[in-house]
N, C-alpha and C positions, 0 to 999 in steps of 0.2 A: 553608476562609474563613481570611484572616489574623486574628490575635488583635488585639485594640484598640491594643496599643502598635505593633504593625506597621502598623495603620492610620495612626497618628499620624506614624510614619517616613515612610510614602508621601507623606502631606499635605505634610510638610517637604520631602522631595525633589523633589516635582513643583511646587514653588514656589519656583524659585531667584530671585535677586536681580535682576541687571542685565537679564535678558530680561524678566521679568514687569513692571517698571516702565517699559516703553515703552506709551505710551497705545494703547489698542486701542478703537475706536469701534462700539458696536452700531448696526445700521441693517438691519432695524427694531429697536425696543427688545426687549430679551430677557426672556421671561416667567420671573421666578423662581417665582412662583406664579400660574399662569394665571388671570387674572380678578381678581387682587388686587394683586400686586407685580411691577413691571417694571423692568429695569436699562437705563440708558443708559451705556456704559462711556467712559472718557476719563482725564484725568490722575488724577481719583478719581471712581468711579461715583456717578452720580445715580440716585435711585430715585422712581417713581411709585407711590403707593399709591391704589387706587380705593375710594372709598366707594359708598354707594348711588347718589348722583347728582352726587358732585364728586370732587375729587382732593386728595391730599396730595403734596407734593413734598419729598423727603428730600435735602438737599444740592443744589447748583445748578452746580457745576463753575466753572472759570476763566470770565471773562467772554467770551473768544473762543469758549468752547465751548458756552456757554448757547443759542445759536441751534439748534445741532444737537441738544441735548437737549430743547429745547421742541418742535422739529418732530416728533422721533420719538416724544414722548409725546402730542403734539397728535393724532398719527394714531390713537392709542388713545383717548384722550378729551380734548377740546380745553379742557375746564373745566366749570365754574368752579374755580379754585385757591382752596380754603378755607384751607388752612395750608401755609406752608413751614416747614420745621424744618431747621436745619444742626446737625450733630453736632459741630462744632468750629469756630473761627473762622479756620482757614487760608484762604489766598486761593482754593484749589481747591475749596472748599466754599462760600463766600460770594459768589464772584465773579459769579453769575447771578441774585442775588435780585431786582434791579431789573426784569430781563427778565420773570420768573415772576409777580411781583406784580400784582395786579389791584385795583380798587377792591373792597373788602371782604376782601382776603387779610390774614391775620394771620401776621406773621413771628415765629417762637417760637425762643428760644436760651437757653441756660444763662446765669446772671447774669453770669458772668465774660467772656462774649463781648466786649463793647466793649473791655475792658481788654486782652485778647488781641490783638484787631484793632489797638489803639494800639501794643502791643509790635512787632508786625509793621512797622506804619508807620515806627517809629523807626529801623528798620534796612533799610527798603526800598531804599535807594540801594545798600548793600552787596550785597544779594541780587541786585539787577539787574545789578550789575557783575560778579558772579561766576556768574550763572545758567547761562551757557553751558557752563560745566564739565559740568553735569549735564542740561541740558535743551535742547531744540531752539530755538535762538534765530533761526533762519532763518524760523520761522513756517509751517512746512510745513502743519501742520494747520490753522492759522488761515486761511491762503490758501485752502485747500480748503473749509473751513466757510463762510468769506464768499462763496465762488462758488455754494455750494448753497444759501444763505440770503441772497439780494441784499436789501439795505435793511434787514435786521434789525440793530439796534445790538449792537455787540461790547463794549461798555465794560465795564471791570471794577468791580463794585459794592465799596462800603465801606459796607453797610447796617446801620443800627442797629434792633435787635429792636423789634417792638410789644409784645412780651410777654417777660419773662424770669421764670426760677423758680430757686430756690436749691438745692433737694434733690429735689423730685419734684412732677410736675404729671400730674394725670389728666384725659384728654380724651375727649369722645364727639364725633366729627366725622362728622355726616350718617350715624348709624348704626354707625360704627366705633370700637370703643374702642382708645385709646392710652394708654400710661403712658411719660412721659418721666423717665428717672433721670439725675441729675448724675453725673458721673463724671470721674476724672483719668486721661489717658492721654499722647497727644502734646501735649495742652494741658490747661489747668485748667479749661476750659469745656466739656468733652466731655459729649455727650448718647447715652444708649442709648435707642433707641426700640424699646419692648416692646408687642408684640401680643398681649395675654393670651388672648385666645380663639383664637389660632392658634400660640402658643407659639413664636413668631418674634423674634428679637433683631436689629434693624438697629445695628451697631456701628461701620460704616465703618472709619476709621483708628484707632479707639480703642487697639488693641494694635499699631498700626503697620500700614502697607499690606501686609505679607507676614505670614500668620499660619498655622502658629505659629512666629515668628521672634523671636529676642532683641530685646527693645525698644531703640530708639536713644535713650537717655536724654540725649544731647547730639549734634545733628547738626552734621557739620563744616561745613556751609553758613553756620552761625551761627543759635544758638536760646538760651533760657534753658534752664539744666539743669532736667531733669525728675526729681523725687524718687521714689524707689522705693516707698516705704511707701504713699502714696496709690494707686499703680498696682496695688500687690498688693491693696488694699483693693477696688479696681474689678474685679479678676480674682474675688475672692471673691463680690463683689456678683452679677456676671453668672452665676457657678455656681449661686448661690442661686436665680436665676430658672428654672433647669434648661430652657433653650430646646432645642427639637429642631431649629431651624435658625438658623444664626448668619451674617447677611449682612455681608459686609466690604466695604471700599473698593476692593479688587482681586479679580479672578478670581471663581471660583464660589462660592456659599455653602457653609458646612459643615454637612451634613445628618446628623442622628442624635444624640439626646441623649448616648449614651455616648461617641461620637467627640469630641463638643465638650467633655464634662467631661473625658476624658482629655488632650485637647490643652491645656486650660486648667490642668489639675492639673500636667502636665509644664512649661508655660511658668512657672507659679507656682513650682514647684520650683527651676527652672533659676535664676530671678532671685533667690530666697532663697539659694542656694548661693553665687553670685557676691557677694551682698552680705555674707554671713557670713564668708566666706573673705577678702574684703577688709578687713573689720573686724579679723579675727584677725591678718591682716599688719600692719595699722596698729599694734595693740596690741603686736605682737611686735617693732616696729622695723624691719620689712622695708622697703626703699625701694619707691618707686611702680613703678620700672621692672622690678624683679624681679617684683613681684606682676603686672604687665601680661604678663610673659613666662610666669610659671608657673602663673597660675589659669587652669584649663580646666575645661570641664564633664564630668563623669563620663559614660559611655555612657547610663546610664539616664535622664539629663537632657538629653540632646542635643535642642536646637532649631536651628532654620536661624539662619545669621548674615548673611542677605542684605540687611539694613537696618541693624540695630544689631550691634555685635561686642562680645564678651566683654572683650578687653583696653580697648577704649574705655570700657566701663562701669566696669571697674576705675578707671581713672584719674578718670573723672566722680565715682564714689562717693568716692574719696580727696579729691577737691578739695572735694566738698560738706561733707564733716566736716573737713578740715584747713585748707582754703584753698589759696592759690597758693604759700605759703611751706612748702617741703619740709624745711626744718631740715637743708640739706646744705651749703649754701656762703653765705659773706657776700654773694657776688656776686647772689644771689637778691633782695637787698634794694634792688637798684640796677638801671637800665636794662640790657637784656641785653648784656653784654660779649663773648659768645661769638664773634660774627662778628669783631669787633675782634682778639680773641685768635688766632683762627685765621689772620687776615691776617698777624699778627706772625709766626706760626710757618711760614706759607707763605713770607713773605719771607726768614726765616732759612734755610729748607731750600732754597728754591728751587722754582718751580712745576714743574720737570721731576720733581724728586724726590718732591714731593708728589702729583703726578699718578702716579708710579709706584706710591707706596703705596696710592692710591685703586683702581688698577687691580688691585692685589694683593688688595685687601680684597673687590673684586668677584669675582676669580676664586675665592676661598674662600667665596663666597655671601654675604658681609656687604655687602649692597646698600645698607643705610642708611648704614654709614660711609663707603662709596664717595660716596654722595650728598653727605653732610656735607663731605667733603674736596672734592669737586668744586664745591660752591657757593662755597668759599673760593677756589679756583682761578678760578672764573668771575668773581669781583671783579677780577681781574688781567687775564685774557683771555677772555672769554665766547665768542670765535668759533674758539678753538682746535680744530681738527677732531679731535684726539686727546680733548680733553675732552668734545666733543659725543657722540663716540662711546661714552665712558665713561658718561656720563649717560643717554643712551638705553638703553645695555645695562643700567645699574642698574634703570631704571624697567620695563624689560621683565622682568627677572628677578622683580621684586616681583609683576607681573602672572602671571607663569608659576607663581609659588609662593604661590598662596592669594589674591592681590590683585584677582583677577577675580571674587571671590564677593559681595562687598558692592557694592551699587549706588553708594554714596558713595565707597568707596575706589576702585573701578573707573573712575569718572568722573575723579577726580583723577589717578590714575596715567595714564590714556590721554591727558589734556590734556598733562601734563608730558612724556609719551613723545614727542608731537607737537611739543611747543615745542623739543626737543632733536634734531628731525630723524628720529626713529624712526617706525616704523609697525607 
């Protein structure tokens, strides 16, 4: 039998980024613990917990997914729905609350839930405008779910909790003991749903949708920065519970107290290492770009990078401590002049000469330099076939050299590749 660290490695290697984040819908609902907990997969999984004669719903999916979740859960037990709990305020957790809620249902969330929903609402237009980079905007699943559940509302909820709590709340729901523990992870309103009599922790996307992968402390789709110290405290809190099963927002639960402990310990160590190395680099006067290139995880702290990436974490940590001024150039104090400066250089050298330099950069494997030069040339003639071949080739190079690992990076690079006529 593999030792515990080999088991952690296997867990990482079998949960890659871009493939695993395609929604997979359970039909019928999948028994996590038969007679107690059932999963309905989707953008983020929704969970049904059975009590003596009622039910608890943990997370409710997107609004368009909720009819599916409700149908497969109703087939197990149609109600009554005593309690709804959302483990964070993201739209893929709260979207179906209104559909699941009945007279007498109590919706419970951590006290920061309304503020987190408000943050998301402020940048909702940006997220809708860019969602197609990463998500299915053709509504393939929504069309199918609507056809399978005619007449059932698919409206996206923006629900306000009936009951909030600050740090911890103990519940007994129709004979079932639950503890809700406040946590910080993807949001500052996370909840760990702990079943003490069964030693099961439902954490959903607390550590990110892929576990154990490096946390995404700033998503490139747009989000507030996520601070590491509270996330590390959350890691320790979950470890102190010593769960025998960890139920996540994607994929199968992690089973076995020792495997869960080893996974959380490795994740904690990886995050601490990147944090400490970044701070050491800041204090040594090393520039942010060098730190992004040079800070890597040692083999014993390897975790997945299918959602968050170490270089992105380095940059985020830097900016959390230092801010946007990198102390490198006067130009940082003013609106970005780099595009205008590159335009001047392209005009002076000529587009053909600049394109030749960009092609040479790509030929030696420096795709980022090639793209930077290509963007300047594109402001002169974006339809030049030679330029389009360069830009498509540069994005393909990045995809072929590690850019297809992270869900976020892969989505961006694929979109840019298609924009420049590549495939």
